[in-house]
C-alpha positions in Angstrom: 168.2 3.3 110.6 167.4 4.3 114.3 168.8 7.8 113.5 166.5 8.2 110.5 163.7 7.1 112.4 164.1 9.4 115.4 164.8 12.4 113.1 161.4 11.6 111.3 159.3 11.1 114.5 160.9 14.5 115.9 160.1 16.4 112.7 156.5 15.1 112.7 155.7 15.5 116.6 157.6 18.1 117.7 155.7 21.4 117.1 157.8 24.5 117.4 155.3 26.7 115.0 152.5 28.9 116.1 148.8 27.8 115.2 148.3 28.0 111.5 145.7 30.2 110.7 145.9 30.4 106.8 145.7 28.5 103.9 149.1 28.8 103.2 150.4 27.5 106.5 149.9 23.7 105.9 152.2 24.0 103.1 154.7 25.9 104.5 154.6 23.8 107.8 155.2 20.4 105.6 158.7 22.2 104.3 159.4 23.1 108.2 158.6 19.4 108.9 161.3 18.0 106.8 163.9 20.7 107.4 163.5 20.0 111.3 163.9 16.1 110.4 166.9 16.5 108.4 168.4 18.7 111.3 167.4 16.6 114.0 169.5 13.5 112.0 172.3 15.7 111.5 172.6 17.2 115.0 172.0 13.5 116.8 174.5 12.1 114.2 177.2 14.5 114.4 177.0 15.2 118.1 176.6 11.6 119.0 179.9 10.7 116.6 181.8 13.5 118.5 181.0 12.2 122.1 181.4 8.5 121.3 184.8 9.8 119.7 185.8 11.7 122.7 185.3 8.5 124.8 186.5 5.7 122.6 189.5 7.7 121.5 190.4 9.4 124.6 194.1 9.3 125.8 194.7 6.7 128.6 196.5 7.1 131.7 200.2 6.6 131.2 199.7 6.5 127.4 202.3 9.1 126.3 202.5 7.7 122.4 201.7 9.9 119.4 198.5 9.2 117.6 198.6 7.4 114.5 199.4 9.6 111.5 196.5 9.5 108.9 197.1 11.6 106.2 193.8 11.1 104.3 190.9 8.7 103.4 189.3 9.2 99.8 186.3 7.0 100.6 185.5 9.1 103.8 185.9 12.6 101.8 183.7 11.4 99.2 180.9 10.3 101.8 181.1 13.6 103.6 180.8 15.6 100.7 178.2 13.7 98.8 175.8 13.4 101.6 175.6 17.4 102.1 175.4 18.0 98.6 172.7 15.7 98.3 170.7 16.9 101.3 171.2 21.0 99.8 170.4 19.9 96.5 167.0 18.3 98.1 166.2 21.1 100.2 166.7 24.0 97.6 164.5 21.7 95.1 161.8 21.1 97.7 162.0 24.6 99.1 161.6 26.0 95.2 158.5 24.1 94.7 156.9 25.0 98.2 157.7 28.7 97.1 156.0 28.3 93.6 153.0 26.7 95.2 152.6 29.4 97.8 152.5 31.8 94.7 156.2 33.2 95.2 156.9 33.2 91.8 154.2 35.0 90.1 155.8 38.3 89.5 158.4 36.0 87.4 156.1 33.8 85.6 152.6 35.3 85.6 153.1 38.5 84.0 149.0 39.2 83.8 148.8 39.2 87.3 151.5 41.9 87.5 149.8 44.1 85.0 146.6 43.4 86.6 147.7 44.5 90.0 149.4 48.0 88.4 146.2 48.9 86.8 144.1 48.2 90.2 146.6 50.2 92.0 146.7 53.1 89.4 143.0 53.2 89.6 142.7 53.5 93.2 145.1 56.2 93.3 144.1 58.4 90.8 140.6 60.1 89.9 140.5 58.3 86.7 141.9 55.5 85.0 144.8 56.0 82.4 144.8 55.0 79.1 146.9 52.2 78.3 149.1 54.3 75.7 149.4 57.2 77.8 152.3 58.4 80.1 150.9 57.8 83.4 150.3 54.3 82.4 153.9 53.9 81.0 155.4 55.6 84.1 153.1 53.3 86.6 156.0 51.8 88.9 156.3 47.5 88.7 153.8 45.7 91.0 155.6 42.7 92.6 153.1 40.2 93.2 154.0 38.3 96.3 153.3 35.5 98.1 149.7 33.8 97.2 148.9 36.4 94.3 147.4 34.5 91.3 145.8 37.4 89.4 142.4 36.0 89.9 140.7 38.6 91.8 136.9 37.2 91.7 135.4 37.2 95.1 138.6 38.9 96.8 138.6 41.2 99.3 140.8 44.1 98.3 142.5 46.1 101.0 144.9 49.0 100.6 148.1 48.9 103.3 150.1 51.6 104.0 153.5 51.2 105.9 155.1 54.3 107.9 157.2 54.9 110.6 155.8 53.4 112.9 152.2 52.3 112.1 150.2 50.2 109.4 147.2 51.9 108.2 144.6 49.8 106.5 141.9 51.1 103.9 139.0 49.5 102.6 138.3 50.8 99.3 134.7 49.1 99.1 133.2 50.8 102.3 136.0 53.8 102.4 137.0 52.5 105.7 140.1 53.4 107.4 141.5 51.2 110.3 144.4 50.5 112.4 143.5 47.0 112.6 143.1 44.3 109.7 139.9 42.8 109.6 139.0 40.1 107.2 136.5 37.4 107.0 137.2 33.8 107.3 137.7 31.5 104.3 137.7 34.4 102.1 140.4 35.6 99.9 142.2 38.7 100.8 144.6 40.9 98.6 146.8 43.5 100.5 147.8 46.4 97.9 150.9 47.5 100.0 152.9 50.6 99.7 155.3 52.4 102.1 155.7 56.0 102.7 159.1 56.2 103.9 161.5 53.4 104.5 161.5 49.6 104.0 159.1 47.9 106.3 158.0 44.3 106.1 154.5 42.8 107.0 155.0 39.8 108.9 151.5 37.4 110.4 153.4 34.3 112.1 150.1 32.4 112.4 149.5 33.1 108.4 153.5 31.8 107.5 153.4 35.1 105.3 156.2 37.9 105.4 156.5 40.3 102.5 158.5 43.5 102.1 157.2 46.8 102.0 159.5 48.9 99.6 159.1 52.7 98.9 158.2 53.4 95.5 157.5 49.8 94.8 153.8 48.7 95.4 153.6 45.0 96.3 150.6 42.7 96.3 150.2 40.1 99.0 147.4 37.6 98.9 146.1 34.9 101.6 143.0 33.4 102.9 142.5 32.9 106.5 141.3 29.7 107.8 140.8 30.3 111.8 139.1 32.6 113.5 140.7 34.7 115.9 143.1 37.7 116.6 146.9 37.5 115.4 149.8 39.9 115.3 151.2 41.9 112.6 155.0 42.4 113.4 157.3 44.5 110.9 160.0 42.1 110.5 162.4 44.9 108.6 164.6 47.5 110.9 162.7 50.4 110.0 163.9 52.9 112.8 164.2 53.5 116.4 160.8 52.6 117.3 160.9 49.6 114.9 160.0 47.1 117.7 156.8 49.0 118.6 155.4 48.6 114.8 152.9 46.0 115.6 149.2 45.9 114.7 146.6 43.1 114.9 144.7 41.3 112.0 141.2 40.1 113.3 139.8 37.0 111.3 135.7 37.0 111.7 133.4 34.9 111.0 131.1 35.8 108.1 128.1 37.3 110.1 130.7 39.1 112.4 132.6 40.3 109.8 129.7 41.9 108.0 128.6 43.5 111.4 131.9 45.1 111.8 132.1 46.3 108.1 128.5 48.2 108.6 129.3 49.6 111.7 132.5 51.3 110.5 131.5 52.3 107.1 130.5 55.9 107.0 126.8 56.6 107.1 125.2 57.3 103.5 123.2 60.4 103.1 119.7 60.2 103.0 117.5 61.4 100.1 116.0 64.2 102.4 119.8 65.1 103.2 120.7 65.3 99.6 117.7 67.4 98.7 118.2 69.6 101.7 121.9 70.5 100.6 121.0 70.9 96.8 118.4 73.3 98.0 120.6 75.3 100.6 124.2 74.8 99.3 125.5 77.2 101.8 124.2 75.0 104.7 
């Protein structure tokens, strides 16, 4: 009981993860705390038993006899087989539940989300929407709805992400803004529509507890909601070439007013009516 209580205390009070900055983070952290508690209990228990055995059963000075010949102990073998089996089964079921709650099973269970994402990405990459029965629609690559995707895009900020050796490029279709950094408002859902131009990359923000592979020819959707203002590193977590270690960027989480100011500052200037009229009257200008 003391061992279990120590393991639970360590899992709840020793913080090894970076600050949590997304709505997914607390869900992931609860799983990490359980795994950390189990790992602490097993580590202290096994190491403690080994140290105890080394001291208690050490060879005494002058003792030249052989040890007791023990060929087997069925109850002990059942115990040390059953306990790991129960632990592994519990961790597997609990991990699956957390992964599903974070939206990781959307691509398997929610086909409407997948088709919606495919249609959105197809429309953004072509001059006009393809009809459902056309060859273009049927040849559209499958879109993998990653962590956080639900198919509900109401109030969601769409951002197109292009991964290449060795940078992430972010494009905001609503404002026609292209940036080397990801800027998002706090407490608003964000949908990243990701593609890779060359090799496999991975989009990873440790503070968001999110990592998603970006695979050439296989568009991927990753959704999240940032909950803490600040700047956090974006890291490519998939070996993508000789400068893989330098493939980093930043996600800046703004308060709502600050994000609106950034958006207006970086959006292309809209032509004034006078400019439009001047161009129409002087096409060669």
